[in-house]
All heavy atoms as an XYZ file, in Angstrom:
1009
protein
N     112.778     79.695     69.431
C     111.634     80.505     69.786
C     111.188     80.135     71.187
O     110.912     78.967     71.465
C     110.497     80.289     68.805
C     110.760     80.786     67.425
S     109.284     80.529     66.462
C     109.850     81.066     64.902
N     111.085     81.132     72.007
C     110.789     80.893     73.419
C     109.373     80.358     73.622
O     109.137     79.502     74.464
C     110.990     82.199     74.183
C     110.813     82.054     75.671
C     111.067     83.338     76.380
C     110.847     83.178     77.862
N     111.005     84.396     78.589
N     108.427     80.860     72.845
C     107.044     80.441     73.058
C     106.844     78.963     72.742
O     105.990     78.302     73.327
C     106.074     81.315     72.256
C     106.167     81.137     70.760
C     106.950     81.814     69.898
C     105.408     80.208     69.970
N     106.760     81.384     68.623
C     105.806     80.393     68.633
C     104.460     79.244     70.256
C     105.285     79.653     67.600
C     103.931     78.510     69.216
C     104.349     78.714     67.900
N     107.659     78.433     71.816
C     107.529     77.014     71.490
C     108.000     76.167     72.666
O     107.373     75.163     73.023
C     108.315     76.678     70.210
C     107.665     77.392     69.016
C     108.368     75.189     69.966
C     108.402     77.237     67.714
N     109.107     76.585     73.299
C     109.589     75.858     74.476
C     108.562     75.937     75.600
O     108.297     74.946     76.284
C     110.930     76.431     74.931
C     112.082     76.045     74.024
C     113.390     76.428     74.667
N     113.415     77.842     74.993
C     114.153     78.758     74.355
N     114.947     78.394     73.376
N     114.121     80.028     74.711
N     107.971     77.111     75.789
C     106.948     77.255     76.831
C     105.735     76.386     76.531
O     105.169     75.761     77.430
C     106.539     78.719     76.955
C     107.615     79.604     77.543
C     107.198     81.059     77.585
O     106.083     81.397     77.132
O     108.005     81.875     78.076
N     105.358     76.315     75.262
C     104.220     75.474     74.874
C     104.521     74.009     75.152
O     103.693     73.284     75.696
C     103.905     75.681     73.392
C     102.723     74.843     72.916
C     102.709     74.620     71.452
N     103.926     73.911     71.057
C     104.359     73.839     69.809
N     103.722     74.455     68.851
N     105.453     73.160     69.514
N     105.732     73.558     74.764
C     106.093     72.158     74.987
C     106.141     71.824     76.479
O     105.725     70.735     76.893
C     107.442     71.859     74.335
C     107.369     71.920     72.812
O     106.246     71.831     72.260
O     108.424     72.054     72.181
N     106.637     72.778     77.296
C     106.668     72.548     78.744
C     105.240     72.451     79.296
O     104.947     71.614     80.158
C     107.432     73.666     79.441
N     104.334     73.286     78.798
C     102.936     73.244     79.244
C     102.286     71.917     78.843
O     101.543     71.315     79.617
C     102.155     74.418     78.648
C     100.685     74.495     79.001
C     100.527     74.692     80.505
C     100.005     75.604     78.247
N     102.598     71.440     77.659
C     102.048     70.159     77.210
C     102.551     69.030     78.105
O     101.786     68.150     78.515
C     102.400     69.904     75.733
C     101.632     70.885     74.839
C     102.101     68.472     75.324
C     102.074     70.889     73.397
N     103.840     69.060     78.439
C     104.397     68.023     79.307
C     103.754     68.060     80.688
O     103.418     67.012     81.270
C     105.910     68.200     79.412
N     103.547     69.268     81.227
C     102.890     69.386     82.533
C     101.471     68.850     82.472
O     101.001     68.164     83.388
C     102.859     70.852     82.985
C     104.161     71.379     83.498
C     104.031     72.847     83.891
O     103.173     73.562     83.392
N     104.893     73.275     84.800
N     100.767     69.160     81.404
C      99.389     68.711     81.258
C      99.324     67.185     81.183
O      98.470     66.559     81.819
C      98.752     69.336     80.003
O      98.888     70.749     80.071
C      97.279     68.986     79.891
N     100.236     66.592     80.418
C     100.248     65.131     80.329
C     100.557     64.496     81.675
O      99.943     63.490     82.053
C     101.260     64.677     79.277
C     100.853     64.903     77.821
C     101.996     64.557     76.897
C      99.627     64.079     77.481
N     101.501     65.084     82.419
C     101.823     64.550     83.742
C     100.615     64.658     84.669
O     100.330     63.739     85.449
C     103.020     65.295     84.324
N      99.882     65.752     84.578
C      98.690     65.922     85.407
C      97.631     64.892     85.044
O      97.008     64.278     85.917
C      98.132     67.340     85.250
C      96.844     67.554     85.973
C      96.822     67.643     87.354
C      95.642     67.654     85.287
C      95.633     67.836     88.031
C      94.450     67.852     85.958
C      94.448     67.932     87.335
N      97.414     64.692     83.753
C      96.406     63.713     83.313
C      96.772     62.327     83.816
O      95.916     61.566     84.281
C      96.273     63.746     81.775
C      95.462     62.563     81.267
C      95.634     65.048     81.331
N      98.062     61.990     83.744
C      98.482     60.669     84.221
C      98.307     60.543     85.724
O      97.900     59.495     86.226
C      99.936     60.417     83.850
C     100.124     60.154     82.379
C     101.580     59.989     82.025
O     102.440     60.197     82.863
N     101.834     59.602     80.788
N      98.586     61.610     86.464
C      98.437     61.524     87.917
C      96.973     61.398     88.309
O      96.636     60.731     89.282
C      99.073     62.744     88.596
O      98.315     63.909     88.325
N      96.088     62.013     87.574
C      94.662     61.931     87.879
C      94.111     60.575     87.488
O      93.348     59.956     88.229
C      93.894     63.071     87.161
C      92.397     62.860     87.258
C      94.273     64.413     87.742
N      94.504     60.070     86.335
C      93.949     58.806     85.865
C      94.664     57.604     86.474
O      94.159     56.491     86.396
C      94.018     58.730     84.340
O      95.372     58.687     83.921
N      95.816     57.792     87.081
C      96.540     56.695     87.703
C      97.336     55.905     86.694
O      97.925     54.879     87.019
N      97.381     56.331     85.464
C      98.086     55.622     84.417
C      99.503     56.167     84.325
O      99.713     57.370     84.251
C      97.347     55.837     83.095
C      97.840     54.995     81.966
C      96.945     55.222     80.763
C      97.391     54.370     79.600
N      96.581     54.639     78.422
N     100.490     55.301     84.318
C     101.883     55.720     84.264
C     102.502     55.170     82.991
O     103.071     54.084     82.975
C     102.672     55.201     85.478
C     102.124     55.635     86.795
C     102.553     57.041     87.087
C     102.115     57.387     88.503
N     102.124     58.748     88.800
N     102.406     55.873     81.910
C     103.033     55.465     80.662
C     104.354     56.183     80.507
O     104.592     57.243     81.087
C     102.149     55.803     79.460
C     100.961     54.872     79.340
O     100.985     53.777     79.942
O     100.024     55.234     78.625
N     105.194     55.631     79.692
C     106.469     56.276     79.383
C     106.194     57.356     78.349
O     105.874     57.070     77.202
C     107.461     55.244     78.841
C     108.817     55.875     78.579
O     109.116     56.908     79.198
O     109.560     55.316     77.755
N     106.291     58.608     78.763
C     106.036     59.725     77.860
C     107.366     60.305     77.425
O     108.214     60.625     78.248
C     105.185     60.809     78.541
C     103.810     60.248     78.845
C     105.087     62.028     77.655
C     102.894     61.235     79.478
N     107.513     60.455     76.127
C     108.733     61.014     75.570
C     108.648     62.532     75.635
O     107.691     63.142     75.153
C     108.882     60.557     74.124
C     110.162     60.990     73.454
C     110.220     60.427     72.047
N     109.116     60.882     71.232
C     109.202     61.916     70.392
N     110.317     62.578     70.252
N     108.157     62.268     69.679
N     109.650     63.162     76.236
C     109.698     64.619     76.328
C     110.148     65.176     74.981
O     111.069     64.640     74.375
C     110.674     65.075     77.425
C     110.266     64.688     78.806
C     109.014     65.412     79.248
O     108.765     66.531     78.831
N     108.215     64.766     80.069
N     109.557     66.272     74.505
C     109.977     66.822     73.216
C     111.377     67.426     73.336
O     111.644     68.260     74.187
C     108.934     67.888     72.929
C     108.322     68.216     74.234
C     108.454     66.987     75.088
N     112.288     66.926     72.491
C     113.655     67.422     72.508
C     113.870     68.504     71.472
O     114.700     69.391     71.647
C     114.639     66.269     72.235
C     114.601     65.237     73.345
O     114.262     65.625     74.483
O     114.891     64.061     73.070
N     113.171     68.453     70.394
C     113.366     69.428     69.335
C     112.097     70.219     69.127
O     111.027     69.840     69.583
C     113.754     68.725     68.016
O     112.666     67.898     67.627
C     115.020     67.901     68.175
N     112.259     71.290     68.386
C     111.113     72.149     68.108
C     110.147     71.464     67.160
O     108.943     71.585     67.279
C     111.612     73.492     67.519
C     110.448     74.357     67.114
C     112.504     74.202     68.521
N     110.666     70.695     66.215
C     109.816     70.089     65.202
C     109.005     68.926     65.769
O     107.937     68.616     65.274
C     110.662     69.609     64.040
N     109.493     68.249     66.808
C     108.800     67.084     67.349
C     107.821     67.523     68.418
O     108.177     67.714     69.563
C     109.802     66.101     67.941
N     106.590     67.736     68.033
C     105.553     68.122     68.979
C     104.741     66.884     69.326
O     104.311     66.149     68.438
C     104.658     69.187     68.390
N     104.512     66.605     70.621
C     103.773     65.395     70.991
C     102.299     65.527     70.630
O     101.751     66.615     70.582
C     103.957     65.313     72.506
C     104.190     66.718     72.923
C     104.929     67.368     71.777
N     101.694     64.394     70.372
C     100.272     64.351     70.086
C      99.560     64.078     71.397
O      99.887     63.134     72.115
C      99.966     63.243     69.053
C      98.476     63.150     68.808
C     100.717     63.492     67.773
N      98.604     64.905     71.720
C      97.878     64.762     72.975
C      96.710     63.801     72.804
O      95.937     63.916     71.855
C      97.349     66.114     73.437
C      98.382     67.155     73.822
C      97.689     68.438     74.249
C      99.239     66.648     74.953
N      96.618     62.874     73.718
C      95.486     61.960     73.742
C      95.175     61.675     75.202
O      96.061     61.433     76.002
C      95.809     60.669     73.010
N      93.916     61.736     75.555
C      93.519     61.474     76.934
C      92.362     60.484     76.928
O      91.463     60.572     76.105
C      93.105     62.765     77.617
N      92.398     59.568     77.855
C      91.339     58.588     77.987
C      90.390     59.081     79.070
O      90.790     59.402     80.184
C      91.922     57.239     78.392
C      90.871     56.174     78.578
C      91.484     54.863     79.032
O      92.711     54.717     78.924
O      90.741     54.018     79.489
N      89.116     59.147     78.749
C      88.116     59.567     79.711
C      87.617     58.314     80.405
O      87.033     57.426     79.779
C      86.964     60.325     79.038
C      87.505     61.577     78.347
C      85.891     60.678     80.051
C      86.484     62.339     77.561
N      87.874     58.244     81.707
C      87.511     57.050     82.455
C      86.030     57.067     82.804
O      85.305     56.109     82.558
C      88.386     56.945     83.733
C      87.993     55.736     84.541
C      89.844     56.894     83.354
N      85.561     58.150     83.412
C      84.147     58.219     83.763
C      83.732     59.678     83.849
O      84.536     60.564     84.076
C      83.883     57.517     85.093
O      84.555     58.212     86.124
N      82.449     59.885     83.696
C      81.879     61.217     83.790
C      80.717     61.133     84.761
O      79.869     60.241     84.663
C      81.383     61.728     82.416
C      80.731     63.082     82.553
C      82.524     61.784     81.426
N      80.684     62.018     85.703
C      79.621     62.024     86.695
C      78.921     63.372     86.637
O      79.565     64.422     86.684
C      80.200     61.803     88.084
C      79.140     61.763     89.167
C      79.710     61.437     90.497
N      80.900     62.256     90.750
C      81.605     62.234     91.855
N      81.274     61.412     92.821
N      82.642     63.002     92.029
N      77.601     63.365     86.514
C      76.823     64.594     86.475
C      76.382     64.947     87.890
O      75.961     64.083     88.659
C      75.602     64.425     85.578
N      76.500     66.199     88.231
C      76.118     66.665     89.557
C      75.052     67.736     89.377
O      75.208     68.661     88.592
C      77.341     67.237     90.309
C      76.925     67.781     91.657
C      78.423     66.194     90.442
N      73.957     67.629     90.114
C      72.896     68.617     90.073
C      72.896     69.369     91.399
O      72.903     68.752     92.466
C      71.529     67.958     89.862
O      71.589     67.151     88.690
C      70.448     68.991     89.724
N      72.892     70.680     91.319
C      72.906     71.511     92.516
C      71.654     72.377     92.485
O      71.346     73.015     91.472
C      74.173     72.398     92.555
C      74.168     73.278     93.775
C      75.417     71.539     92.511
N      70.934     72.414     93.579
C      69.731     73.241     93.673
C      70.032     74.447     94.552
O      70.685     74.338     95.591
C      68.578     72.438     94.264
N      69.572     75.592     94.141
C      69.756     76.829     94.896
C      68.414     77.297     95.415
O      67.404     77.239     94.717
C      70.352     77.921     93.999
C      71.756     77.645     93.582
C      72.038     77.127     92.331
C      72.804     77.911     94.440
C      73.329     76.871     91.938
C      74.103     77.659     94.054
C      74.373     77.140     92.803
N      68.429     77.785     96.629
C      67.217     78.355     97.193
C      67.317     79.869     97.110
O      68.376     80.441     97.374
C      67.067     77.929     98.653
C      66.836     76.448     98.822
C      66.639     76.086    100.280
O      66.289     76.991    101.067
O      66.832     74.921    100.613
N      66.227     80.540     96.768
C      66.277     82.004     96.690
C      66.472     82.596     98.083
O      66.033     82.040     99.090
C      64.926     82.399     96.090
C      64.031     81.228     96.366
C      64.912     80.015     96.401
N      67.133     83.737     98.133
C      67.393     84.390     99.406
C      66.117     84.991     99.990
O      65.916     84.978    101.194
C      68.451     85.477     99.225
C      69.846     84.967     98.815
C      70.765     86.138     98.584
C      70.388     84.057     99.902
N      65.269     85.544     99.145
C      64.021     86.142     99.613
C      62.861     85.381     98.984
O      62.929     84.940     97.847
C      63.930     87.612     99.197
C      65.000     88.483     99.821
C      64.882     89.927     99.337
O      64.110     90.215     98.444
N      65.646     90.810     99.941
N      61.784     85.234     99.761
C      60.627     84.511     99.257
C      59.963     85.295     98.121
O      59.678     84.742     97.073
C      59.629     84.266    100.372
N      59.711     86.577     98.345
C      59.075     87.415     97.327
C      60.002     88.586     97.023
O      60.424     89.305     97.937
C      57.733     87.961     97.835
C      56.716     86.844     98.017
O      56.783     85.884     97.230
O      55.889     86.947     98.928
N      60.291     88.795     95.771
C      61.122     89.953     95.453
C      60.332     91.235     95.698
O      59.102     91.257     95.561
C      61.454     89.766     93.969
C      60.380     88.883     93.438
C      59.944     88.033     94.597
N      61.006     92.298     96.117
C      60.277     93.549     96.360
C      59.706     94.086     95.052
O      60.261     93.853     93.977
C      61.354     94.486     96.922
C      62.640     93.935     96.405
C      62.431     92.446     96.311
N      58.563     94.755     95.152
C      57.956     95.301     93.924
C      58.894     96.350     93.323
O      59.562     97.091     94.041
C      56.640     95.923     94.402
C      56.849     96.168     95.860
C      57.790     95.118     96.334
N      58.963     96.404     92.014
C      59.849     97.387     91.376
C      59.374     98.808     91.666
O      58.181     99.091     91.665
C      59.771     97.050     89.892
C      58.495     96.309     89.732
C      58.253     95.600     91.033
N      60.337     99.652     91.938
C      60.027    101.047     92.223
C      60.188    101.837     90.939
O      61.250    101.798     90.303
C      60.974    101.600     93.317
C      60.690    103.056     93.577
C      60.856    100.774     94.578
N      59.149    102.538     90.551
C      59.203    103.340     89.328
C      60.029    104.593     89.599
O      59.871    105.238     90.642
C      57.792    103.721     88.887
N      60.936    104.943     88.690
C      61.722    106.161     88.900
C      60.820    107.386     88.815
O      59.820    107.384     88.096
C      62.740    106.148     87.751
C      62.127    105.276     86.703
C      61.278    104.288     87.441
N      61.149    108.419     89.563
C      60.303    109.615     89.515
C      60.371    110.243     88.119
O      61.410    110.203     87.464
C      60.930    110.545     90.562
C      62.334    110.066     90.705
C      62.305    108.597     90.420
N      59.258    110.793     87.677
C      59.257    111.408     86.335
C      60.195    112.620     86.317
O      60.280    113.382     87.280
C      57.801    111.822     86.111
C      57.231    111.930     87.485
C      57.967    110.933     88.329
N      60.921    112.746     85.223
C      61.844    113.870     85.108
C      61.084    115.102     84.647
O      60.194    115.016     83.797
C      62.953    113.542     84.122
C      63.856    112.421     84.600
C      65.039    112.239     83.667
O      65.184    112.940     82.694
N      65.875    111.270     83.980
N      61.453    116.257     85.210
C      60.767    117.480     84.771
C      61.172    117.796     83.331
O      62.277    117.463     82.896
C      61.287    118.545     85.740
C      62.588    118.012     86.233
C      62.453    116.519     86.224
N      60.290    118.412     82.585
C      60.620    118.740     81.190
C      61.773    119.755     81.145
O      61.944    120.571     82.052
C      59.324    119.330     80.631
C      58.565    119.776     81.831
C      58.958    118.864     82.955
N      62.568    119.654     80.087
C      63.680    120.574     79.925
C      63.160    121.982     79.645
O      62.183    122.153     78.907
C      64.577    120.117     78.774
C      65.275    118.775     78.968
C      66.007    118.387     77.695
C      66.243    118.859     80.121
N      63.810    122.988     80.226
C      63.347    124.360     79.972
C      63.625    124.751     78.523
O      64.677    124.456     77.968
C      64.168    125.206     80.943
C      65.375    124.386     81.241
C      64.938    122.958     81.138
N      62.657    125.383     77.929
C      62.778    125.831     76.547
C      63.197    127.300     76.565
O      62.564    128.120     77.234
C      61.433    125.666     75.808
C      61.521    126.167     74.375
C      60.999    124.214     75.844
N      64.309    127.628     75.870
C      64.714    129.030     75.870
C      63.670    129.881     75.148
O      62.995    129.414     74.228
C      66.043    129.029     75.114
C      66.032    127.784     74.295
C      65.188    126.808     75.053
N      63.546    131.126     75.552
C      62.558    131.986     74.887
C      62.973    132.237     73.442
O      64.157    132.202     73.113
C      62.598    133.282     75.707
C      63.929    133.271     76.379
C      64.278    131.841     76.591
N      61.999    132.461     72.572
C      62.337    132.712     71.171
C      63.167    133.993     71.041
O      63.003    134.948     71.796
C      60.980    132.842     70.472
C      60.007    133.132     71.552
C      60.562    132.533     72.809
N      64.074    133.978     70.070
C      64.920    135.153     69.863
C      64.147    136.261     69.166
O      63.353    136.008     68.261
C      66.129    134.789     69.007
C      67.097    133.903     69.728
C      68.337    133.755     68.901
N      69.343    133.142     69.748
C      70.603    133.485     69.756
N      71.034    134.394     68.945
N      71.454    132.900     70.552
N      64.474    137.420     69.571
C      63.876    138.595     68.931
C      64.793    138.981     67.775
O      66.016    138.877     67.883
C      63.748    139.746     69.950
C      62.885    139.275     71.125
C      63.174    140.990     69.307
C      62.854    140.239     72.276
N      64.251    139.433     66.668
C      65.039    139.735     65.473
C      66.118    140.772     65.784
O      67.243    140.675     65.314
C      64.124    140.224     64.353
N      65.818    141.778     66.588
C      66.792    142.814     66.921
C      67.940    142.231     67.740
O      69.101    142.632     67.576
N      67.627    141.295     68.620
C      68.653    140.665     69.441
C      69.614    139.874     68.554
O      70.824    139.923     68.736
C      67.985    139.744     70.467
C      69.008    139.101     71.390
O      69.963    139.796     71.785
O      68.843    137.904     71.697
N      69.076    139.147     67.584
C      69.905    138.369     66.667
C      70.804    139.294     65.851
O      71.987    139.025     65.666
C      69.000    137.544     65.746
C      69.748    136.655     64.807
C      70.346    135.499     65.258
C      69.858    136.983     63.459
C      71.041    134.672     64.399
C      70.555    136.168     62.601
C      71.150    135.011     63.063
N      70.256    140.382     65.404
C      71.022    141.335     64.592
C      72.163    141.941     65.410
O      73.299    142.040     64.932
C      70.093    142.427     64.061
C      70.785    143.439     63.179
C      69.769    144.486     62.674
N      70.408    145.465     61.837
C      70.578    145.348     60.526
N      70.139    144.252     59.920
N      71.172    146.294     59.835
N      71.886    142.318     66.646
C      72.941    142.929     67.471
C      74.028    141.907     67.806
O      75.218    142.244     67.842
C      72.343    143.520     68.744
O      71.781    142.495     69.540
N      73.630    140.660     68.022
C      74.624    139.627     68.300
C      75.523    139.404     67.084
O      76.755    139.288     67.217
C      73.932    138.316     68.678
C      74.909    137.209     69.012
C      74.240    135.885     69.336
O      73.012    135.858     69.509
O      74.973    134.886     69.398
N      74.947    139.368     65.896
C      75.744    139.192     64.682
C      76.687    140.375     64.471
O      77.853    140.190     64.107
C      74.832    139.030     63.455
C      74.121    137.694     63.404
S      75.240    136.275     63.420
C      76.087    136.495     61.899
N      76.224    141.572     64.707
C      77.089    142.747     64.546
C      78.249    142.700     65.541
O      79.378    143.043     65.195
C      76.273    144.034     64.717
C      75.358    144.319     63.548
C      74.477    145.535     63.792
O      74.270    145.947     64.935
N      73.949    146.093     62.711
N      77.975    142.282     66.761
C      79.038    142.188     67.767
C      80.059    141.127     67.361
O      81.272    141.334     67.507
C      78.432    141.853     69.129
N      79.598    140.014     66.845
C      80.526    138.952     66.415
C      81.380    139.416     65.239
O      82.580    139.140     65.175
C      79.761    137.691     66.031
C      79.209    136.948     67.217
C      78.578    135.666     66.782
N      78.061    134.943     67.926
C      77.886    133.644     67.954
N      78.174    132.922     66.891
N      77.410    133.050     69.022
N      80.775    140.100     64.298
C      81.520    140.600     63.142
C      82.565    141.616     63.584
O      83.716    141.592     63.127
C      80.564    141.195     62.092
C      79.739    140.062     61.459
C      81.319    141.970     61.022
C      78.598    140.530     60.592
N      82.201    142.530     64.493
C      83.157    143.526     64.991
C      84.319    142.841     65.718
O      85.487    143.235     65.534
C      82.445    144.501     65.924
N      84.014    141.823     66.496
C      85.063    141.085     67.197
C      85.992    140.395     66.202
O      87.219    140.411     66.353
C      84.426    140.060     68.131
O      85.412    139.231     68.687
N      85.440    139.810     65.162
C      86.246    139.141     64.147
C      87.147    140.140     63.434
O      88.330    139.875     63.215
C      85.326    138.428     63.149
C      86.060    137.738     62.044
C      86.693    136.530     62.274
C      86.126    138.296     60.777
C      87.378    135.884     61.253
C      86.813    137.663     59.753
C      87.436    136.448     59.996
N      86.599    141.290     63.060
C      87.419    142.311     62.382
C      88.562    142.783     63.269
O      89.693    142.950     62.808
C      86.544    143.500     61.989
C      85.709    143.245     60.773
C      84.986    144.474     60.330
N      84.163    144.168     59.177
C      83.045    144.786     58.880
N      82.603    145.757     59.662
N      82.363    144.451     57.808
N      88.271    142.994     64.558
C      89.312    143.441     65.486
C      90.417    142.390     65.586
O      91.605    142.708     65.600
C      88.709    143.700     66.867
C      89.665    144.430     67.790
C      89.221    144.557     69.228
C      87.803    144.896     69.454
N      87.480    145.072     70.882
N      90.008    141.137     65.630
C      90.956    140.029     65.704
C      91.844    140.000     64.455
O      93.070    139.862     64.545
C      90.163    138.724     65.829
C      90.926    137.585     66.372
N      91.232    137.464     67.694
C      91.458    136.496     65.746
C      91.917    136.346     67.882
N      92.075    135.746     66.708
N      91.239    140.150     63.277
C      91.996    140.140     62.030
C      92.952    141.330     61.942
O      94.083    141.191     61.469
C      91.043    140.134     60.831
C      90.255    138.850     60.675
C      91.151    137.652     60.466
O      92.080    137.692     59.680
N      90.883    136.582     61.194
N      92.510    142.488     62.392
C      93.386    143.670     62.385
C      94.593    143.456     63.297
O      95.707    143.846     62.960
C      92.606    144.909     62.816
C      91.604    145.385     61.776
C      90.672    146.460     62.301
O      90.784    146.836     63.497
O      89.817    146.914     61.523
N      94.377    142.829     64.436
C      95.491    142.546     65.347
C      96.496    141.605     64.688
O      97.709    141.819     64.754
C      94.964    141.929     66.646
C      96.056    141.846     67.723
C      95.641    141.041     68.914
N      96.023    139.646     68.620
C      95.427    138.591     69.103
N      94.400    138.709     69.894
N      95.830    137.388     68.789
N      95.992    140.564     64.027
C      96.899    139.635     63.334
C      97.709    140.364     62.251
O      98.908    140.164     62.117
C      96.121    138.485     62.681
C      95.786    137.372     63.616
C      94.608    136.671     63.474
C      96.654    136.994     64.626
C      94.295    135.625     64.322
C      96.357    135.953     65.482
C      95.168    135.271     65.331
N      97.040    141.209     61.484
C      97.739    141.935     60.415
C      98.792    142.869     60.995
O      99.915    142.960     60.487
C      96.724    142.720     59.578
C      97.320    143.331     58.328
C      96.271    143.967     57.443
O      95.082    143.640     57.572
O      96.666    144.805     56.625
N      98.468    143.558     62.077
C      99.423    144.476     62.719
C     100.637    143.696     63.251
O     101.785    144.093     63.031
C      98.726    145.229     63.865
C      99.589    146.272     64.529
C      98.829    147.065     65.596
N      98.323    146.199     66.665
C      97.037    145.926     66.869
N      96.103    146.441     66.091
N      96.664    145.133     67.858
N     100.403    142.551     63.914
C     101.510    141.744     64.432
C     102.369    141.200     63.300
O     103.593    141.167     63.408
C     100.973    140.595     65.288
C     100.406    141.044     66.614
C      99.780    139.897     67.402
O      99.718    138.753     66.884
O      99.346    140.150     68.532
N     101.741    140.805     62.195
C     102.501    140.297     61.047
C     103.378    141.392     60.450
O     104.550    141.167     60.130
C     101.532    139.745     60.001
C     102.214    139.053     58.858
C     101.235    138.399     57.886
N     100.224    139.326     57.419
C      98.913    139.140     57.565
N      98.461    138.064     58.161
N      98.066    140.029     57.101
N     102.830    142.608     60.320
C     103.619    143.732     59.795
C     104.783    144.075     60.717
O     105.901    144.331     60.252
C     102.729    144.965     59.597
C     101.750    144.787     58.437
O     101.995    143.899     57.589
O     100.751    145.531     58.394
N     104.540    144.066     62.025
C     105.620    144.362     62.989
C     106.719    143.302     62.913
O     107.902    143.630     62.939
C     105.054    144.434     64.402
C     104.182    145.652     64.659
C     103.471    145.586     66.011
O     103.650    144.591     66.755
O     102.725    146.529     66.314
N     106.341    142.044     62.788
C     107.328    140.975     62.696
C     108.158    141.112     61.417
O     109.383    140.952     61.426
C     106.629    139.606     62.724
C     107.573    138.443     62.557
C     108.371    138.025     63.611
C     107.664    137.774     61.342
C     109.249    136.965     63.474
C     108.547    136.715     61.185
C     109.330    136.313     62.251
O     110.200    135.275     62.099
N     107.494    141.432     60.311
C     108.191    141.596     59.037
C     109.173    142.756     59.126
O     110.325    142.639     58.687
C     107.181    141.832     57.917
S     107.944    142.020     56.292
N     108.749    143.880     59.697
C     109.631    145.039     59.815
C     110.825    144.713     60.704
O     111.970    145.078     60.380
C     108.850    146.231     60.373
N     110.601    144.013     61.811
C     111.709    143.661     62.712
C     112.681    142.701     62.026
O     113.909    142.852     62.154
C     111.149    143.014     63.980
N     112.171    141.763     61.266
C     113.034    140.808     60.571
C     113.863    141.518     59.505
O     115.071    141.263     59.374
C     112.190    139.692     59.927
O     111.399    139.075     60.929
C     113.063    138.664     59.253
N     113.245    142.438     58.750
C     113.993    143.188     57.738
C     115.055    144.080     58.379
O     116.169    144.212     57.855
C     113.035    144.021     56.869
C     112.188    143.229     55.878
C     111.211    144.144     55.157
C     113.078    142.525     54.865
N     114.747    144.663     59.516
C     115.729    145.504     60.215
C     116.933    144.665     60.629
O     118.089    145.079     60.444
C     115.083    146.161     61.451
O     113.941    146.909     61.028
C     116.054    147.058     62.167
N     116.693    143.484     61.190
C     117.795    142.598     61.580
C     118.611    142.167     60.371
O     119.844    142.117     60.415
C     117.251    141.345     62.284
C     116.700    141.588     63.655
C     116.167    140.287     64.222
C     115.431    140.507     65.526
N     114.861    139.252     66.040
N     117.953    141.870     59.266
C     118.644    141.447     58.052
C     119.519    142.561     57.505
O     120.681    142.338     57.150
C     117.616    140.992     57.007
C     118.165    140.519     55.668
C     118.996    139.257     55.866
C     117.041    140.261     54.685
N     118.977    143.777     57.447
C     119.765    144.918     56.951
C     120.965    145.187     57.843
O     122.053    145.500     57.354
C     118.872    146.139     56.840
C     117.869    146.019     55.695
C     116.999    147.248     55.579
N     116.026    147.053     54.506
C     114.728    147.288     54.605
N     114.236    147.748     55.753
N     113.934    147.084     53.596
N     120.775    145.053     59.166
C     121.892    145.278     60.088
C     122.951    144.194     59.897
O     124.158    144.483     59.931
C     121.392    145.278     61.520
N     122.557    142.984     59.665
C     123.514    141.903     59.452
C     124.283    142.107     58.157
O     125.491    141.847     58.091
C     122.792    140.557     59.432
N     123.609    142.595     57.113
C     124.288    142.849     55.838
C     125.286    143.990     55.988
O     126.401    143.940     55.477
C     123.254    143.149     54.730
C     122.442    141.882     54.410
C     123.941    143.670     53.474
C     121.289    142.115     53.458
N     124.901    145.041     56.707
C     125.760    146.201     56.908
C     126.994    145.833     57.720
O     128.101    146.291     57.436
C     124.980    147.292     57.655
C     125.109    148.657     57.070
C     124.359    149.679     57.915
N     123.569    149.060     58.966
C     122.286    149.309     59.202
N     121.655    150.214     58.531
N     121.639    148.694     60.143
N     126.799    144.997     58.737
C     127.906    144.643     59.623
C     128.800    143.550     59.046
O     129.875    143.288     59.582
C     127.371    144.170     60.985
C     126.658    145.296     61.724
O     126.885    146.463     61.366
O     125.868    144.997     62.642
N     128.379    142.912     57.990
C     129.175    141.824     57.421
C     130.431    142.389     56.805
O     130.480    143.518     56.283
C     128.372    141.079     56.359
N     131.503    141.596     56.851
C     132.786    142.035     56.279
C     132.656    142.037     54.769
O     131.979    141.201     54.195
C     133.868    141.082     56.726
N     133.348    142.972     54.106
C     133.277    143.005     52.653
C     133.939    141.770     52.085
O     134.842    141.198     52.688
C     134.039    144.261     52.264
C     134.855    144.621     53.469
C     134.163    144.055     54.649
N     133.461    141.300     50.950
C     134.020    140.085     50.372
C     135.490    140.278     50.030
O     135.922    141.359     49.629
C     133.170    139.828     49.127
C     132.522    141.135     48.808
C     132.412    141.890     50.091
N     136.272    139.244     50.174
C     137.722    139.316     49.861
C     137.906    139.394     48.372
O     137.266    138.697     47.605
C     138.393    138.074     50.423
N     138.816    140.302     47.961
C     139.075    140.490     46.523
C     140.303    139.716     46.119
O     141.285    139.673     46.838
C     139.237    141.972     46.230
C     137.973    142.709     46.550
C     137.907    144.041     45.862
O     138.810    144.382     45.099
N     136.886    144.800     46.146
N     140.251    139.188     44.950
C     141.387    138.385     44.463
C     142.289    139.194     43.604
O     142.080    140.010     42.881
C     140.879    137.192     43.672
C     140.174    136.206     44.557
C     139.771    135.018     43.763
C     139.085    133.998     44.615
N     138.725    132.835     43.948
């Protein structure tokens, strides 16, 4: 497995880095097999805390600017009953026209397919007689 070899190589690099930083030179056994994974142990020599102070770029932050108020959304005028009725009638007429077109196209396709089938049957050679 490639990832295991990559992991073992990363572990070896890390141990070498730790030894170079700490100045300790121990004999480290390189992993030869997949099953032999080294146990990592590091000695912490010292820890130093560092405090860093930051100065603000501006003495006083600018006052927040309030966004301008948004105008109210326009409300569409109420529908008139006659307008609603005429719109529904127009939609129904459009739907009927659409359905009639589909039915006409389906009938034309069926007729064309039957015509081709009949022509193929007519043109076919008669079956061989035994």
